[in-house]
mmCIF file as gemmi writes it, N, C-alpha and C atoms, coordinates in Angstrom:
data_model
loop_
_atom_site.group_PDB
_atom_site.id
_atom_site.type_symbol
_atom_site.label_atom_id
_atom_site.label_alt_id
_atom_site.label_comp_id
_atom_site.label_asym_id
_atom_site.label_entity_id
_atom_site.label_seq_id
_atom_site.pdbx_PDB_ins_code
_atom_site.Cartn_x
_atom_site.Cartn_y
_atom_site.Cartn_z
_atom_site.occupancy
_atom_site.B_iso_or_equiv
_atom_site.pdbx_formal_charge
_atom_site.auth_seq_id
_atom_site.auth_asym_id
_atom_site.pdbx_PDB_model_num
ATOM 1 N N . MET Axp A 1 ? 189.818 112.694 112.015 1 0 ? 1 A 1
ATOM 2 C CA . MET Axp A 1 ? 188.751 112.392 112.946 1 0 ? 1 A 1
ATOM 3 C C . MET Axp A 1 ? 188.911 110.946 113.395 1 0 ? 1 A 1
ATOM 4 N N . SER Axp A 2 ? 188.889 110.698 114.667 1 0 ? 2 A 1
ATOM 5 C CA . SER Axp A 2 ? 189.078 109.346 115.185 1 0 ? 2 A 1
ATOM 6 C C . SER Axp A 2 ? 187.783 108.547 115.084 1 0 ? 2 A 1
ATOM 7 N N . VAL Axp A 3 ? 187.918 107.246 115.275 1 0 ? 3 A 1
ATOM 8 C CA . VAL Axp A 3 ? 186.754 106.364 115.254 1 0 ? 3 A 1
ATOM 9 C C . VAL Axp A 3 ? 185.757 106.776 116.327 1 0 ? 3 A 1
ATOM 10 N N . ARG Axp A 4 ? 186.238 107.098 117.508 1 0 ? 4 A 1
ATOM 11 C CA . ARG Axp A 4 ? 185.359 107.478 118.617 1 0 ? 4 A 1
ATOM 12 C C . ARG Axp A 4 ? 184.604 108.772 118.319 1 0 ? 4 A 1
ATOM 13 N N . GLU Axp A 5 ? 185.237 109.732 117.645 1 0 ? 5 A 1
ATOM 14 C CA . GLU Axp A 5 ? 184.576 111.002 117.339 1 0 ? 5 A 1
ATOM 15 C C . GLU Axp A 5 ? 183.422 110.807 116.371 1 0 ? 5 A 1
ATOM 16 N N . ARG Axp A 6 ? 183.515 109.815 115.512 1 0 ? 6 A 1
ATOM 17 C CA . ARG Axp A 6 ? 182.439 109.549 114.566 1 0 ? 6 A 1
ATOM 18 C C . ARG Axp A 6 ? 181.306 108.767 115.208 1 0 ? 6 A 1
ATOM 19 N N . GLY Axp A 7 ? 181.526 108.274 116.428 1 0 ? 7 A 1
ATOM 20 C CA . GLY Axp A 7 ? 180.48 107.524 117.1 1 0 ? 7 A 1
ATOM 21 C C . GLY Axp A 7 ? 180.537 106.031 116.86 1 0 ? 7 A 1
ATOM 22 N N . ASP Axp A 8 ? 181.519 105.549 116.112 1 0 ? 8 A 1
ATOM 23 C CA . ASP Axp A 8 ? 181.643 104.122 115.852 1 0 ? 8 A 1
ATOM 24 C C . ASP Axp A 8 ? 182.539 103.474 116.899 1 0 ? 8 A 1
ATOM 25 N N . SER Axp A 9 ? 182.036 102.438 117.528 1 0 ? 9 A 1
ATOM 26 C CA . SER Axp A 9 ? 182.871 101.66 118.436 1 0 ? 9 A 1
ATOM 27 C C . SER Axp A 9 ? 183.689 100.685 117.585 1 0 ? 9 A 1
ATOM 28 N N . PRO Axp A 10 ? 184.747 100.117 118.131 1 0 ? 10 A 1
ATOM 29 C CA . PRO Axp A 10 ? 185.516 99.13 117.36 1 0 ? 10 A 1
ATOM 30 C C . PRO Axp A 10 ? 184.65 97.97 116.872 1 0 ? 10 A 1
ATOM 31 N N . LEU Axp A 11 ? 183.693 97.532 117.687 1 0 ? 11 A 1
ATOM 32 C CA . LEU Axp A 11 ? 182.828 96.432 117.274 1 0 ? 11 A 1
ATOM 33 C C . LEU Axp A 11 ? 181.937 96.834 116.102 1 0 ? 11 A 1
ATOM 34 N N . LYS Axp A 12 ? 181.38 98.044 116.142 1 0 ? 12 A 1
ATOM 35 C CA . LYS Axp A 12 ? 180.548 98.51 115.026 1 0 ? 12 A 1
ATOM 36 C C . LYS Axp A 12 ? 181.367 98.609 113.744 1 0 ? 12 A 1
ATOM 37 N N . LEU Axp A 13 ? 182.595 99.078 113.867 1 0 ? 13 A 1
ATOM 38 C CA . LEU Axp A 13 ? 183.482 99.163 112.709 1 0 ? 13 A 1
ATOM 39 C C . LEU Axp A 13 ? 183.766 97.776 112.151 1 0 ? 13 A 1
ATOM 40 N N . LEU Axp A 14 ? 183.969 96.81 113.031 1 0 ? 14 A 1
ATOM 41 C CA . LEU Axp A 14 ? 184.219 95.439 112.605 1 0 ? 14 A 1
ATOM 42 C C . LEU Axp A 14 ? 182.994 94.851 111.909 1 0 ? 14 A 1
ATOM 43 N N . ILE Axp A 15 ? 181.811 95.115 112.439 1 0 ? 15 A 1
ATOM 44 C CA . ILE Axp A 15 ? 180.579 94.618 111.824 1 0 ? 15 A 1
ATOM 45 C C . ILE Axp A 15 ? 180.41 95.191 110.42 1 0 ? 15 A 1
ATOM 46 N N . LYS Axp A 16 ? 180.79 96.448 110.221 1 0 ? 16 A 1
ATOM 47 C CA . LYS Axp A 16 ? 180.716 97.065 108.887 1 0 ? 16 A 1
ATOM 48 C C . LYS Axp A 16 ? 181.699 96.426 107.913 1 0 ? 16 A 1
ATOM 49 N N . THR Axp A 17 ? 182.683 95.707 108.436 1 0 ? 17 A 1
ATOM 50 C CA . THR Axp A 17 ? 183.726 95.103 107.61 1 0 ? 17 A 1
ATOM 51 C C . THR Axp A 17 ? 183.375 93.68 107.177 1 0 ? 17 A 1
ATOM 52 N N . VAL Axp A 18 ? 182.234 93.148 107.623 1 0 ? 18 A 1
ATOM 53 C CA . VAL Axp A 18 ? 181.82 91.802 107.227 1 0 ? 18 A 1
ATOM 54 C C . VAL Axp A 18 ? 181.807 91.711 105.701 1 0 ? 18 A 1
ATOM 55 N N . ASN Axp A 19 ? 182.275 90.582 105.185 1 0 ? 19 A 1
ATOM 56 C CA . ASN Axp A 19 ? 182.404 90.287 103.753 1 0 ? 19 A 1
ATOM 57 C C . ASN Axp A 19 ? 183.556 91.038 103.091 1 0 ? 19 A 1
ATOM 58 N N . ASN Axp A 20 ? 184.478 91.56 103.884 1 0 ? 20 A 1
ATOM 59 C CA . ASN Axp A 20 ? 185.685 92.198 103.359 1 0 ? 20 A 1
ATOM 60 C C . ASN Axp A 20 ? 186.916 91.499 103.921 1 0 ? 20 A 1
ATOM 61 N N . ASN Axp A 21 ? 188.046 91.728 103.273 1 0 ? 21 A 1
ATOM 62 C CA . ASN Axp A 21 ? 189.309 91.138 103.708 1 0 ? 21 A 1
ATOM 63 C C . ASN Axp A 21 ? 189.824 91.834 104.958 1 0 ? 21 A 1
ATOM 64 N N . ILE Axp A 22 ? 190.34 91.039 105.891 1 0 ? 22 A 1
ATOM 65 C CA . ILE Axp A 22 ? 190.974 91.587 107.088 1 0 ? 22 A 1
ATOM 66 C C . ILE Axp A 22 ? 192.241 90.797 107.392 1 0 ? 22 A 1
ATOM 67 N N . LEU Axp A 23 ? 193.087 91.387 108.205 1 0 ? 23 A 1
ATOM 68 C CA . LEU Axp A 23 ? 194.259 90.708 108.739 1 0 ? 23 A 1
ATOM 69 C C . LEU Axp A 23 ? 194.084 90.642 110.248 1 0 ? 23 A 1
ATOM 70 N N . VAL Axp A 24 ? 194.314 89.468 110.818 1 0 ? 24 A 1
ATOM 71 C CA . VAL Axp A 24 ? 194.177 89.272 112.26 1 0 ? 24 A 1
ATOM 72 C C . VAL Axp A 24 ? 195.505 88.765 112.804 1 0 ? 24 A 1
ATOM 73 N N . LYS Axp A 25 ? 196.063 89.476 113.772 1 0 ? 25 A 1
ATOM 74 C CA . LYS Axp A 25 ? 197.28 89.016 114.446 1 0 ? 25 A 1
ATOM 75 C C . LYS Axp A 25 ? 196.883 88.509 115.823 1 0 ? 25 A 1
ATOM 76 N N . LEU Axp A 26 ? 197.357 87.303 116.142 1 0 ? 26 A 1
ATOM 77 C CA . LEU Axp A 26 ? 197.038 86.689 117.424 1 0 ? 26 A 1
ATOM 78 C C . LEU Axp A 26 ? 198.146 86.935 118.434 1 0 ? 26 A 1
ATOM 79 N N . LYS Axp A 27 ? 197.817 86.733 119.697 1 0 ? 27 A 1
ATOM 80 C CA . LYS Axp A 27 ? 198.776 86.962 120.776 1 0 ? 27 A 1
ATOM 81 C C . LYS Axp A 27 ? 199.995 86.054 120.677 1 0 ? 27 A 1
ATOM 82 N N . ASP Axp A 28 ? 199.86 84.899 120.023 1 0 ? 28 A 1
ATOM 83 C CA . ASP Axp A 28 ? 201.004 83.995 119.873 1 0 ? 28 A 1
ATOM 84 C C . ASP Axp A 28 ? 201.913 84.388 118.712 1 0 ? 28 A 1
ATOM 85 N N . GLY Axp A 29 ? 201.571 85.478 118.008 1 0 ? 29 A 1
ATOM 86 C CA . GLY Axp A 29 ? 202.397 85.982 116.919 1 0 ? 29 A 1
ATOM 87 C C . GLY Axp A 29 ? 201.946 85.562 115.537 1 0 ? 29 A 1
ATOM 88 N N . SER Axp A 30 ? 201.027 84.608 115.428 1 0 ? 30 A 1
ATOM 89 C CA . SER Axp A 30 ? 200.575 84.171 114.109 1 0 ? 30 A 1
ATOM 90 C C . SER Axp A 30 ? 199.649 85.218 113.487 1 0 ? 30 A 1
ATOM 91 N N . GLU Axp A 31 ? 199.647 85.252 112.152 1 0 ? 31 A 1
ATOM 92 C CA . GLU Axp A 31 ? 198.809 86.205 111.411 1 0 ? 31 A 1
ATOM 93 C C . GLU Axp A 31 ? 197.954 85.457 110.404 1 0 ? 31 A 1
ATOM 94 N N . PHE Axp A 32 ? 196.705 85.871 110.304 1 0 ? 32 A 1
ATOM 95 C CA . PHE Axp A 32 ? 195.769 85.281 109.361 1 0 ? 32 A 1
ATOM 96 C C . PHE Axp A 32 ? 195.168 86.383 108.503 1 0 ? 32 A 1
ATOM 97 N N . ILE Axp A 33 ? 194.977 86.083 107.225 1 0 ? 33 A 1
ATOM 98 C CA . ILE Axp A 33 ? 194.198 86.954 106.363 1 0 ? 33 A 1
ATOM 99 C C . ILE Axp A 33 ? 193.014 86.148 105.861 1 0 ? 33 A 1
ATOM 100 N N . GLY Axp A 34 ? 191.897 86.816 105.664 1 0 ? 34 A 1
ATOM 101 C CA . GLY Axp A 34 ? 190.717 86.126 105.188 1 0 ? 34 A 1
ATOM 102 C C . GLY Axp A 34 ? 189.552 87.084 105.067 1 0 ? 34 A 1
ATOM 103 N N . ILE Axp A 35 ? 188.439 86.538 104.636 1 0 ? 35 A 1
ATOM 104 C CA . ILE Axp A 35 ? 187.214 87.319 104.481 1 0 ? 35 A 1
ATOM 105 C C . ILE Axp A 35 ? 186.409 87.182 105.773 1 0 ? 35 A 1
ATOM 106 N N . LEU Axp A 36 ? 186.14 88.303 106.418 1 0 ? 36 A 1
ATOM 107 C CA . LEU Axp A 36 ? 185.365 88.28 107.656 1 0 ? 36 A 1
ATOM 108 C C . LEU Axp A 36 ? 183.927 87.889 107.333 1 0 ? 36 A 1
ATOM 109 N N . GLU Axp A 37 ? 183.501 86.729 107.837 1 0 ? 37 A 1
ATOM 110 C CA . GLU Axp A 37 ? 182.141 86.257 107.595 1 0 ? 37 A 1
ATOM 111 C C . GLU Axp A 37 ? 181.203 86.586 108.751 1 0 ? 37 A 1
ATOM 112 N N . GLN Axp A 38 ? 181.713 86.476 109.981 1 0 ? 38 A 1
ATOM 113 C CA . GLN Axp A 38 ? 180.882 86.752 111.156 1 0 ? 38 A 1
ATOM 114 C C . GLN Axp A 38 ? 181.746 87.269 112.288 1 0 ? 38 A 1
ATOM 115 N N . CYS Axp A 39 ? 181.122 88.054 113.168 1 0 ? 39 A 1
ATOM 116 C CA . CYS Axp A 39 ? 181.76 88.45 114.424 1 0 ? 39 A 1
ATOM 117 C C . CYS Axp A 39 ? 180.658 88.605 115.462 1 0 ? 39 A 1
ATOM 118 N N . ASP Axp A 40 ? 181.045 88.509 116.732 1 0 ? 40 A 1
ATOM 119 C CA . ASP Axp A 40 ? 180.063 88.645 117.803 1 0 ? 40 A 1
ATOM 120 C C . ASP Axp A 40 ? 180.543 89.686 118.812 1 0 ? 40 A 1
ATOM 121 N N . PRO Axp A 41 ? 179.752 89.98 119.84 1 0 ? 41 A 1
ATOM 122 C CA . PRO Axp A 41 ? 180.132 91.033 120.8 1 0 ? 41 A 1
ATOM 123 C C . PRO Axp A 41 ? 181.45 90.789 121.538 1 0 ? 41 A 1
ATOM 124 N N . THR Axp A 42 ? 181.915 89.536 121.601 1 0 ? 42 A 1
ATOM 125 C CA . THR Axp A 42 ? 183.206 89.264 122.24 1 0 ? 42 A 1
ATOM 126 C C . THR Axp A 42 ? 184.339 89.198 121.212 1 0 ? 42 A 1
ATOM 127 N N . MET Axp A 43 ? 184.05 89.64 120.003 1 0 ? 43 A 1
ATOM 128 C CA . MET Axp A 43 ? 184.988 89.693 118.88 1 0 ? 43 A 1
ATOM 129 C C . MET Axp A 43 ? 185.51 88.324 118.463 1 0 ? 43 A 1
ATOM 130 N N . ASN Axp A 44 ? 184.721 87.266 118.723 1 0 ? 44 A 1
ATOM 131 C CA . ASN Axp A 44 ? 185.008 85.99 118.084 1 0 ? 44 A 1
ATOM 132 C C . ASN Axp A 44 ? 184.761 86.199 116.598 1 0 ? 44 A 1
ATOM 133 N N . LEU Axp A 45 ? 185.625 85.636 115.762 1 0 ? 45 A 1
ATOM 134 C CA . LEU Axp A 45 ? 185.532 85.86 114.324 1 0 ? 45 A 1
ATOM 135 C C . LEU Axp A 45 ? 185.426 84.547 113.57 1 0 ? 45 A 1
ATOM 136 N N . VAL Axp A 46 ? 184.712 84.577 112.454 1 0 ? 46 A 1
ATOM 137 C CA . VAL Axp A 46 ? 184.749 83.497 111.479 1 0 ? 46 A 1
ATOM 138 C C . VAL Axp A 46 ? 185.328 84.095 110.213 1 0 ? 46 A 1
ATOM 139 N N . LEU Axp A 47 ? 186.453 83.522 109.757 1 0 ? 47 A 1
ATOM 140 C CA . LEU Axp A 47 ? 187.09 83.967 108.518 1 0 ? 47 A 1
ATOM 141 C C . LEU Axp A 47 ? 186.903 82.904 107.455 1 0 ? 47 A 1
ATOM 142 N N . GLY Axp A 48 ? 186.497 83.328 106.272 1 0 ? 48 A 1
ATOM 143 C CA . GLY Axp A 48 ? 186.437 82.443 105.126 1 0 ? 48 A 1
ATOM 144 C C . GLY Axp A 48 ? 187.682 82.632 104.284 1 0 ? 48 A 1
ATOM 145 N N . ASP Axp A 49 ? 188.046 81.616 103.526 1 0 ? 49 A 1
ATOM 146 C CA . ASP Axp A 49 ? 189.244 81.648 102.674 1 0 ? 49 A 1
ATOM 147 C C . ASP Axp A 49 ? 190.463 82.097 103.491 1 0 ? 49 A 1
ATOM 148 N N . ALA Axp A 50 ? 190.561 81.58 104.715 1 0 ? 50 A 1
ATOM 149 C CA . ALA Axp A 50 ? 191.602 82.016 105.657 1 0 ? 50 A 1
ATOM 150 C C . ALA Axp A 50 ? 192.953 81.393 105.325 1 0 ? 50 A 1
ATOM 151 N N . LYS Axp A 51 ? 193.966 82.224 105.438 1 0 ? 51 A 1
ATOM 152 C CA . LYS Axp A 51 ? 195.336 81.796 105.194 1 0 ? 51 A 1
ATOM 153 C C . LYS Axp A 51 ? 196.217 82.293 106.327 1 0 ? 51 A 1
ATOM 154 N N . GLU Axp A 52 ? 197.107 81.43 106.804 1 0 ? 52 A 1
ATOM 155 C CA . GLU Axp A 52 ? 198.107 81.874 107.769 1 0 ? 52 A 1
ATOM 156 C C . GLU Axp A 52 ? 199.305 82.356 106.976 1 0 ? 52 A 1
ATOM 157 N N . VAL Axp A 53 ? 199.794 83.533 107.314 1 0 ? 53 A 1
ATOM 158 C CA . VAL Axp A 53 ? 200.904 84.127 106.573 1 0 ? 53 A 1
ATOM 159 C C . VAL Axp A 53 ? 202.066 84.424 107.513 1 0 ? 53 A 1
ATOM 160 N N . ASN Axp A 54 ? 203.259 84.466 106.94 1 0 ? 54 A 1
ATOM 161 C CA . ASN Axp A 54 ? 204.46 84.831 107.683 1 0 ? 54 A 1
ATOM 162 C C . ASN Axp A 54 ? 204.377 86.304 108.025 1 0 ? 54 A 1
ATOM 163 N N . GLU Axp A 55 ? 204.591 86.646 109.3 1 0 ? 55 A 1
ATOM 164 C CA . GLU Axp A 55 ? 204.411 88.035 109.727 1 0 ? 55 A 1
ATOM 165 C C . GLU Axp A 55 ? 205.467 88.978 109.177 1 0 ? 55 A 1
ATOM 166 N N . THR Axp A 56 ? 206.624 88.476 108.773 1 0 ? 56 A 1
ATOM 167 C CA . THR Axp A 56 ? 207.679 89.372 108.292 1 0 ? 56 A 1
ATOM 168 C C . THR Axp A 56 ? 207.591 89.653 106.801 1 0 ? 56 A 1
ATOM 169 N N . ASN Axp A 57 ? 207.233 88.638 105.998 1 0 ? 57 A 1
ATOM 170 C CA . ASN Axp A 57 ? 207.222 88.86 104.55 1 0 ? 57 A 1
ATOM 171 C C . ASN Axp A 57 ? 205.876 88.588 103.887 1 0 ? 57 A 1
ATOM 172 N N . GLY Axp A 58 ? 204.87 88.194 104.654 1 0 ? 58 A 1
ATOM 173 C CA . GLY Axp A 58 ? 203.546 87.96 104.093 1 0 ? 58 A 1
ATOM 174 C C . GLY Axp A 58 ? 203.421 86.681 103.294 1 0 ? 58 A 1
ATOM 175 N N . GLU Axp A 59 ? 204.44 85.835 103.322 1 0 ? 59 A 1
ATOM 176 C CA . GLU Axp A 59 ? 204.442 84.582 102.568 1 0 ? 59 A 1
ATOM 177 C C . GLU Axp A 59 ? 203.395 83.62 103.134 1 0 ? 59 A 1
ATOM 178 N N . LEU Axp A 60 ? 202.685 82.949 102.237 1 0 ? 60 A 1
ATOM 179 C CA . LEU Axp A 60 ? 201.651 81.993 102.635 1 0 ? 60 A 1
ATOM 180 C C . LEU Axp A 60 ? 202.289 80.802 103.346 1 0 ? 60 A 1
ATOM 181 N N . LEU Axp A 61 ? 201.789 80.491 104.542 1 0 ? 61 A 1
ATOM 182 C CA . LEU Axp A 61 ? 202.263 79.322 105.289 1 0 ? 61 A 1
ATOM 183 C C . LEU Axp A 61 ? 201.282 78.164 105.156 1 0 ? 61 A 1
ATOM 184 N N . VAL Axp A 62 ? 199.985 78.428 105.414 1 0 ? 62 A 1
ATOM 185 C CA . VAL Axp A 62 ? 198.96 77.388 105.371 1 0 ? 62 A 1
ATOM 186 C C . VAL Axp A 62 ? 197.66 77.991 104.855 1 0 ? 62 A 1
ATOM 187 N N . ASN Axp A 63 ? 196.969 77.243 104.001 1 0 ? 63 A 1
ATOM 188 C CA . ASN Axp A 63 ? 195.658 77.656 103.516 1 0 ? 63 A 1
ATOM 189 C C . ASN Axp A 63 ? 194.618 76.822 104.264 1 0 ? 63 A 1
ATOM 190 N N . TYR Axp A 64 ? 193.853 77.447 105.167 1 0 ? 64 A 1
ATOM 191 C CA . TYR Axp A 64 ? 192.92 76.72 106.024 1 0 ? 64 A 1
ATOM 192 C C . TYR Axp A 64 ? 191.497 76.649 105.478 1 0 ? 64 A 1
ATOM 193 N N . GLY Axp A 65 ? 191.075 77.587 104.69 1 0 ? 65 A 1
ATOM 194 C CA . GLY Axp A 65 ? 189.668 77.654 104.313 1 0 ? 65 A 1
ATOM 195 C C . GLY Axp A 65 ? 188.913 78.471 105.338 1 0 ? 65 A 1
ATOM 196 N N . LYS Axp A 66 ? 187.956 77.853 106.045 1 0 ? 66 A 1
ATOM 197 C CA . LYS Axp A 66 ? 187.166 78.574 107.055 1 0 ? 66 A 1
ATOM 198 C C . LYS Axp A 66 ? 187.741 78.299 108.446 1 0 ? 66 A 1
ATOM 199 N N . VAL Axp A 67 ? 187.921 79.369 109.235 1 0 ? 67 A 1
ATOM 200 C CA . VAL Axp A 67 ? 188.444 79.227 110.598 1 0 ? 67 A 1
ATOM 201 C C . VAL Axp A 67 ? 187.617 80.062 111.574 1 0 ? 67 A 1
ATOM 202 N N . PHE Axp A 68 ? 187.643 79.627 112.819 1 0 ? 68 A 1
ATOM 203 C CA . PHE Axp A 68 ? 187.05 80.367 113.93 1 0 ? 68 A 1
ATOM 204 C C . PHE Axp A 68 ? 188.199 80.875 114.784 1 0 ? 68 A 1
ATOM 205 N N . ILE Axp A 69 ? 188.193 82.161 115.101 1 0 ? 69 A 1
ATOM 206 C CA . ILE Axp A 69 ? 189.228 82.746 115.955 1 0 ? 69 A 1
ATOM 207 C C . ILE Axp A 69 ? 188.552 83.311 117.197 1 0 ? 69 A 1
ATOM 208 N N . ARG Axp A 70 ? 188.992 82.837 118.339 1 0 ? 70 A 1
ATOM 209 C CA . ARG Axp A 70 ? 188.429 83.31 119.613 1 0 ? 70 A 1
ATOM 210 C C . ARG Axp A 70 ? 188.895 84.735 119.89 1 0 ? 70 A 1
ATOM 211 N N . GLY Axp A 71 ? 187.974 85.599 120.248 1 0 ? 71 A 1
ATOM 212 C CA . GLY Axp A 71 ? 188.268 87.012 120.456 1 0 ? 71 A 1
ATOM 213 C C . GLY Axp A 71 ? 189.344 87.287 121.486 1 0 ? 71 A 1
ATOM 214 N N . SER Axp A 72 ? 189.429 86.459 122.524 1 0 ? 72 A 1
ATOM 215 C CA . SER Axp A 72 ? 190.419 86.688 123.58 1 0 ? 72 A 1
ATOM 216 C C . SER Axp A 72 ? 191.85 86.395 123.124 1 0 ? 72 A 1
ATOM 217 N N . ASN Axp A 73 ? 192.007 85.751 121.964 1 0 ? 73 A 1
ATOM 218 C CA . ASN Axp A 73 ? 193.345 85.465 121.426 1 0 ? 73 A 1
ATOM 219 C C . ASN Axp A 73 ? 193.84 86.534 120.461 1 0 ? 73 A 1
ATOM 220 N N . ILE Axp A 74 ? 193 87.527 120.15 1 0 ? 74 A 1
ATOM 221 C CA . ILE Axp A 74 ? 193.342 88.524 119.134 1 0 ? 74 A 1
ATOM 222 C C . ILE Axp A 74 ? 194.167 89.652 119.743 1 0 ? 74 A 1
ATOM 223 N N . LEU Axp A 75 ? 195.279 89.964 119.081 1 0 ? 75 A 1
ATOM 224 C CA . LEU Axp A 75 ? 196.107 91.103 119.477 1 0 ? 75 A 1
ATOM 225 C C . LEU Axp A 75 ? 195.62 92.355 118.759 1 0 ? 75 A 1
ATOM 226 N N . PHE Axp A 76 ? 195.463 92.258 117.415 1 0 ? 76 A 1
ATOM 227 C CA . PHE Axp A 76 ? 194.877 93.364 116.662 1 0 ? 76 A 1
ATOM 228 C C . PHE Axp A 76 ? 194.27 92.864 115.37 1 0 ? 76 A 1
ATOM 229 N N . ILE Axp A 77 ? 193.419 93.71 114.776 1 0 ? 77 A 1
ATOM 230 C CA . ILE Axp A 77 ? 192.768 93.429 113.498 1 0 ? 77 A 1
ATOM 231 C C . ILE Axp A 77 ? 193.031 94.61 112.585 1 0 ? 77 A 1
ATOM 232 N N . ALA Axp A 78 ? 193.506 94.336 111.368 1 0 ? 78 A 1
ATOM 233 C CA . ALA Axp A 78 ? 193.722 95.39 110.375 1 0 ? 78 A 1
ATOM 234 C C . ALA Axp A 78 ? 192.652 95.257 109.302 1 0 ? 78 A 1
ATOM 235 N N . ILE Axp A 79 ? 191.897 96.326 109.102 1 0 ? 79 A 1
ATOM 236 C CA . ILE Axp A 79 ? 190.842 96.279 108.09 1 0 ? 79 A 1
ATOM 237 C C . ILE Axp A 79 ? 191.211 97.07 106.846 1 0 ? 79 A 1
ATOM 238 N N . ASN Axp A 80 ? 192.134 97.99 106.952 1 0 ? 80 A 1
ATOM 239 C CA . ASN Axp A 80 ? 192.592 98.774 105.804 1 0 ? 80 A 1
ATOM 240 C C . ASN Axp A 80 ? 194.103 98.662 105.725 1 0 ? 80 A 1
ATOM 241 N N . SER Axp A 81 ? 194.569 97.577 105.164 1 0 ? 81 A 1
ATOM 242 C CA . SER Axp A 81 ? 196.001 97.328 105.136 1 0 ? 81 A 1
ATOM 243 C C . SER Axp A 81 ? 196.396 96.804 103.77 1 0 ? 81 A 1
ATOM 244 N N . ASP Axp A 82 ? 197.553 97.228 103.281 1 0 ? 82 A 1
ATOM 245 C CA . ASP Axp A 82 ? 198.026 96.711 101.998 1 0 ? 82 A 1
ATOM 246 C C . ASP Axp A 82 ? 198.452 95.25 102.124 1 0 ? 82 A 1
ATOM 247 N N . LYS Axp A 83 ? 198.625 94.732 103.358 1 0 ? 83 A 1
ATOM 248 C CA . LYS Axp A 83 ? 198.944 93.32 103.557 1 0 ? 83 A 1
ATOM 249 C C . LYS Axp A 83 ? 197.722 92.435 103.36 1 0 ? 83 A 1
ATOM 250 N N . VAL Axp A 84 ? 196.537 93.011 103.364 1 0 ? 84 A 1
ATOM 251 C CA . VAL Axp A 84 ? 195.313 92.226 103.289 1 0 ? 84 A 1
ATOM 252 C C . VAL Axp A 84 ? 194.966 91.99 101.83 1 0 ? 84 A 1
ATOM 253 N N . THR Axp A 85 ? 195.711 91.081 101.219 1 0 ? 85 A 1
ATOM 254 C CA . THR Axp A 85 ? 195.47 90.732 99.822 1 0 ? 85 A 1
ATOM 255 C C . THR Axp A 85 ? 195.562 89.229 99.665 1 0 ? 85 A 1
ATOM 256 N N . PHE Axp A 86 ? 194.952 88.73 98.627 1 0 ? 86 A 1
ATOM 257 C CA . PHE Axp A 86 ? 195.017 87.313 98.298 1 0 ? 86 A 1
ATOM 258 C C . PHE Axp A 86 ? 195.752 87.169 96.986 1 0 ? 86 A 1
ATOM 259 N N . GLU Axp A 87 ? 196.754 86.323 96.998 1 0 ? 87 A 1
ATOM 260 C CA . GLU Axp A 87 ? 197.548 86.117 95.774 1 0 ? 87 A 1
ATOM 261 C C . GLU Axp A 87 ? 197.411 84.703 95.293 1 0 ? 87 A 1
């Protein structure tokens, strides 16, 4: 059953994911993992305990703490991924 068949829009699904780990890939190719703290209707995100990781091997590049990601820069968001872990 797809997300649309259940009646959940992508934004509603994202709101349900608040306080959980997510992976965010940006249009420039960078990837961040962190705890989704907030999101808004334009999919601007606030990630806590945010880390930039290497997209090929998941290796930690930078530990930022709290970051704001503008929704228009997001390529995709993974909410159920084995890459979304903190080591």
